N, C-alpha and C positions, 0 to 999 in steps of 0.2 A: 694519576688523577687528577686534575687541575685543582689548583685552588681557587676556590672562589668567595671572593671578599663583599660583604652585605655592608652596605653603609648609608649613612645620610649625607645631606649637603654640605656638610664641614668638609668632604673628600676624602683625600690619602696623606698621608704620612709615613718616615722613612726617619728609622731612628736606631741607634745603637745602644741599648738597657744602659751596660754601665758605664758609655760615655754621660749618659743624661743627664744618671744617678752623680755622678762624680759635681757634672756640671750647675745640679740642683743642690748637693751640697756647698761648694764653693759660694754660690751666692747666697746661700742659706734661703730657700724658698720651699719651705713643707705645705704647702697646700696641695692639696689631691686637684685641686680646680686648674691642671695645669693652662688649660687651655683657651679661658679665661685670662690667667698673666700673661702669655705668649702674646694674647690678642691687644692686650690694651696697655701693657709695658713694651713698645716699639725699640726704644735703645736697648733692650735687653733679645727682643727677639731678630735684630740684626745683631747681635757678640753672637746670636746663634747662628744665624748665616755663615758669618766669617771663621768660625771654627769647628762650623760642620758639627752639628750637635744634633740638631732637628729641623728634617725639609718637609713642609706641609705644599702640598699640592691641590689647589684650591676650587670650587667649583666642578668637580669634575662632572657633576648632570647625570649621574645613574646609581642606585640603588644595589645592583652587582655588576661586580668586573671579575674580568680572570686574572691574576697578578702570577707575571712569570719574573725570573731574576735569570740574566745571559749567564749561561755555561751551570747553570742548576734545571733548567726546565727547558722540556723542548720548544722552540721557538713557533711562533703564529705561521701557521701554512697558508697555502695558496687559495684557502680558503678564507683569509682574513683580507685585509686591506688594511695600510698605512695611514693613520688622518694628522697626526702630528705627532713632533718629534724635538725635544730641547733637550741640552747638555749644558756640564760645567758647574753642574748645584755641588758646594762641599759637603763631604761625611765622612766624619770619622768611624772607624768601627774599631772595637775593644772585643775582642772573641766570638760574636752574632750578630746577625743584623735583621730589625723586623722593620717588616712593611705593614701598618697597619690602620682601619680606618680611624679617622681624625677622631672620630667620636669616643675613642676608648682616651683621650685626653680630658674629656668633658669630667669625667671624678675617674682619675688615674687611680689604677690599684696596683701596685709595685709588684708583690707577692702574687701577681700573675705571669711572672716575667724574668723567675731565678731559677726556674727548670723543674720546679715538683709539680705534682699533679693534684689537681682538686675541683670543689666545687662550690658554691655557694647560693645564694638566692637574695636578690637586691630589695629594697622597700619597695619596688615597683611587684616583687611578686615575680620577676624574671629566674630565671632559673642559668646562672654562667658556669663554664667551666673553662678549666683550663692545662695545659700538661710542659711539656719541653721547648714546643713545636709550633702552637695553635692555643688560642681563645676562641669560644665559644659560648652561644646563647640559646637555650631551645624556645623554640616558638611553634604555635599551632598552624599547622597548610592547609589548605583547599584543593584536595586533588578530585579531576575529574568533573562533570557538568550536570546540571539537572538534579533527576532525581538519583542519577548514577554519584554523586558528591559525597565526601568524605571529609572530615577530619584528622590528621595526622601530627605527630608529635617531629619536628625539623630541626636542627640547628645549624645556625647559622654564623659564618666564620668571619672575626671581625680582626687578626694578627696572626702572621706568618711568620715565625723564624727561618733565618738560615745562617749554615755555619759560614760565614765569610772570614779569609784571615784577619786578623787586626791592621791597621793602617790608614791611611789616609787618603781620600779617594775623588772623585771626581764623578756624579751620580748624573747616568741620563734615562731619558723618559721619552719612549714610543708610545703614542694611544694608536686601539685599533680598530676595527666594528668589522661584523662576516660580512661579506660582501653579499649574502642572500640571509635576509633576517627569518630568524628562527621564530617558530612560538615559546611562550611562559610552557615549562620553567628554563626553559635554553633562555644560556648568557650569551649577550651578543657586543660585548666589548669587552675590551681587556687592555690590558696596558705591563710593555718590558722595559723593563728597570738594568740599566747596567752599568758596571764601573770600572774607572780607571785609576790603578792605582800610580799616586803622587808623593813625592819626597815633601813637598808642602803646596799647602795652600797661595795660590798667589790672586788677591782679591776675591770676590764672591760677586754671588747674581741672586738675587731675591724672588724668589718665585711669586711670590703676591703683586708682583711691576704688574696688571693688568693691563696693560697699555703695550705689553711686552709678550706675555702669555698667556693662552688661551687651553687648557685643560680639558676643556668641555669639549666632550669627545662625541656626544649625543646634539650639541646642539651644531658640532661643524658638520656632523650627518645630515639635519634639517637645511641649514641654510645650502647646503649642496643639491639637497631634492628641488629646495628650490629654484636654486640658479639654474638647474635642468630641465624645468618646466618653458 
């Protein structure tokens, strides 16, 4: 079964929880509003890229996508077409790697990532669930059309964990789109991540450099469609 990630305009991020916690403790960061902190403190953000603490892929441009990690998931097959590829982002891992919707860092909840199982209701009335390998929340989804429409409870996933051996890695990402678009609720876009182990980091790349990187698979597909007309 595919890992389907639900996100907003903030995109996707990759991190190791233990490494992140150690970095936050060292820098005396206690706020749960981590995304706000990472966006406003440019020096801190760049330090995170150098040390491989937290890698954001911004402006992804889709609310749902299939997430795959090479060596753990089956690769995208012949029904999919690669649309982008970037490599060389620093990431240090201790015990495991998380691939998450960056929304999770709007109000970061550390207890969701420590391997326990639980649930809670947010102040907005949204019920969230977490266990050792995934985090999700409950929403209402409409099934069917016209008079046959019904509303059902559905779980949307925001975080997935992979048991990757500890070490320093260079992270690569490839973006995919279905060759033949399927109707809702099928997912038409996806990302394949891969890791190459290294002894030490040699420099770093900043994924927020818009002049170099474009992770928006939807936009790329639209531009290709216009250019083919």
